[in-house]
N, C-alpha and C positions, 0 to 999 in steps of 0.2 A: 673718481670726485675725491676735495679735499673736505675733512673734516673742520665742523666748525669750532670756533673757542666756548667754551661751558661760560654761559654768563653766573655770575657772583649767586651765591645763595638769597644777598640781599632782593635784587632786583628779579630775581626770579621768584621770591616769596609777592614783592609788589605788584606785578604784571598777572598772575596766578592769580592772586586775589581781586584784582580789577577783572579779569575773563572771566571768574566766579561769580561774579558780586552782579556783573551788568549781564550776566547769560551771553556773551562776543561770539563765543566760538560754538558752533554745534557738529555735530558725525553729519560727515557729506560735505562741506562748506568747500569754497574753491575762494582761498583768499587773494587778494592781487596784494602786497603792500606797496606805498608811496614812497620812494625811492631815492631822497632827497643825493645821498652818499652822505651828511651832516653823521654826529654821534649818535642821534637817539635813532636816527632812522635805518645806520646800520646796528646800533645795538638791537633793536626792535628787530629785524632780520633774524641773527642769531636767537632772541629768545623764543621766536617763534618755529626754528627751526627743533629748537629744545622741542620744546611742548610737542610738535609733529612727532619726535620720538617716544617719547613717555608719558602723553595724556591719553587716555582709556577709548577715546575716537579717535576716527579720520577722518582728516582734511587736505586739502592740496593747497597749496603755497605756491603763488609766480609774483613775480614784483617790476614794477615799471619807473623806471624815471623820464620824465619831462624836462629837455635842456630849451632853457628860457633864450638862448645863443646870447648872452650877455657877458660883454668882455669881462676877462678873472674869476667865472667860471668851468672849470674843468671837469665834466662825470664822464668822462670817457674810458678814465680807469678801470670803472665800475663792469663794464663788461665783460673782461678776462678773469676778472672775480667772482664776478654771478656765474662764469660757467664753467669755474674752475669747482664752486662748489655747487652744482647741479641743477640750480632753480631758474627754471625759465622764468627769462628774464626780456622785457620791451623799453628801446630805447628808443622815445620819442621827442622831435626836434625841432621845435617849430620859433620861429621870431619874435617873441613875446614883445619885445624890447619896440620895436618894430612897430604892432599891432597896436601897441598903448597910445603909440606917439600919433598915432592914426584916430584911433576911435575913444580913447579914455574922456570921458567929459568932467564929473565931479569926484571921481574915486581920485584915490593915494595910487600910486605906480602897485606899491604890493598887493593892494585887493583888486587890482585888476588882473594880477598876474594870479595873485591866487585863485580868483575866480577860474579862469582861463585854463590853467594848470587841473584844477580838478574837473573841470569840465572831458579834459582830456582822458583822465585818468577813468572816469566814468565810462569814454568811448571804449577805451583797451578792457576794460571789464567786460564789454559787453560780447566785443567780439569775443572774448577767449573765453566766453562763458562762467565771468567770476562773477558768486550773490557777494561781494564782500569786499571792502576797500578799506584799508588798514591803514591808519593814518601815525605817527610818531610822537601828537606834540604831547609833553609831559606837566605835573603836576604845577612847574613855576609858571609854561606859558599857561594854567589856566587860571593860576592866580593873577600874573599880569593881566590878561585879558576880564579879569573877574572886576576889578579896579578901573581898567581902563572904562570898561563900561559906565560903574558905576560916576565916575569921573568928570568925565567927558559927554557921557550920552544921556546919565540921570536912568540907567536902566539894571536894576538887576540882573546881568547874564554872562554867561560863559561858554566853554565850547562843551559839548556835550560828548557823553561816553561812549553812546552806543545808540543811534537814531536812525528812521527810512529817511533817502534821500527823494527829494519831491516826487521824482519821476513812480518812485515805491517800488521799486524797482532791484535796488543795494543798500546793505544794508554796509552802514559807515561806524567802524571802531575807533577805540582808542586805548589800547591796553596797557599805557605807559601813565594813564591819569592817576597811579599814584606812589610813580615813580618820582623822582626829583631828580632834578638837570646834574648833579653832581655825578648820581648813580651812571648815568652812562657815560657822562664824560673820563670818570673814572675807567669805568670799562675797554671803553675806548682804547683807552692810553694803555693800559692793561696786555687787551689782546692784539695792539699794532693794527689796529681795524684801519682800514684803506678811504678813512677819513678825507671826502673833499672839500678842502681851503673855502672859507666863506662860501653858504653854499646858495647863500644871497646877496650877491656882493653887491646890487641894487640897494639894499637896504643899508650896506655896510657902507654907502660912502658919506651918509651924513650921520647925526643922532638921533634916535626916533623916538616916539612917544615909549614906543615898549621898552627902549632899553632905558630911559628914564622912570619909568615906574617897575621896574629891573632893580634899579638903583636905589629908589624907596622900599622895596619889600627886603634889602639885604642888608639895609642900614636897618629897619626894623626887628629885620630876625634878630640882630645882635645882639637887640636888647631884650628879646623874646623869642627865643628858642623854641616854643610849641607854637610859632604862629600857624607854620605851615598846616599843622595840625587844628589850627581852630576854623584856618581858612576852608580846608575841606570840607567839615562840619558844616559851613553857613553856606558852602557850593552844592553840596551831596544831590539836593533840591534840584539843582537847574542840571546840575551833569547828568540825573536821570530823564529828564523831559525827551520827548520823543520814546519813550521804550518800548511801552508799552505796543507801539505801531510797530515796531522793528521787531519785535518778538512773533508779532502778530504771525509773521511770515517766513520764519527760522524752517528750519525741517524738522523734520520730526527724528527724534535722537534718542525717544526713551528716559527722557531726563537728564543723559549725559550731556556734561558738556566737558570742554577741555579744561584740565587744571594742571599746575602744575607737579 
């Protein structure tokens, strides 16, 4: 079994604080990590392995990759990497582009693909007895979603940090909600993680609304270095939505939770 590279302290602190603040991981949890092969999900893989070794509770970790069979995306290299780490790994290959052409109506391809992937990950979680699905979105992703929702939809909304799925049987957590994209990018580079290029090439084929929003945030942050701290304060109530329902189904662990 290969050793995991140790994440930097700043990234460990960010993830550990989010896990504690939102009560994400409890004793006896069986986690399934959605692993695209991008810098964020690979960084999260090694963060979770670190917490497995050092947290005061026990939890299990597995990973799943959904291959949408899109030209330019080749996550097969993750198979030997996860095998070397000794992490249980499930590889699901489905022609999502073909399914989109047949069944997609008013959604964008990205929205259709995301919904299909989530359904596949839920199925794998149920089949493997996992009660927690772990996703790799970070603070930059949440800020972009927040602005896009306000600008385009007229709603105050962003991704939730910890919530219960609609079926009520799987909790969904995002341990990177306090981490910046530049932190995962730096760790992935320094540790030589096997990042799969363009983990969603369909989205890279043309400029997207998210890319435009990312540019707006970068320009504003150059003028206001405290931008993301302010955005985090504004988004925190939105991030906490659904937390009470999620905690109601958490296993009893005598108040202990995973911490860095």
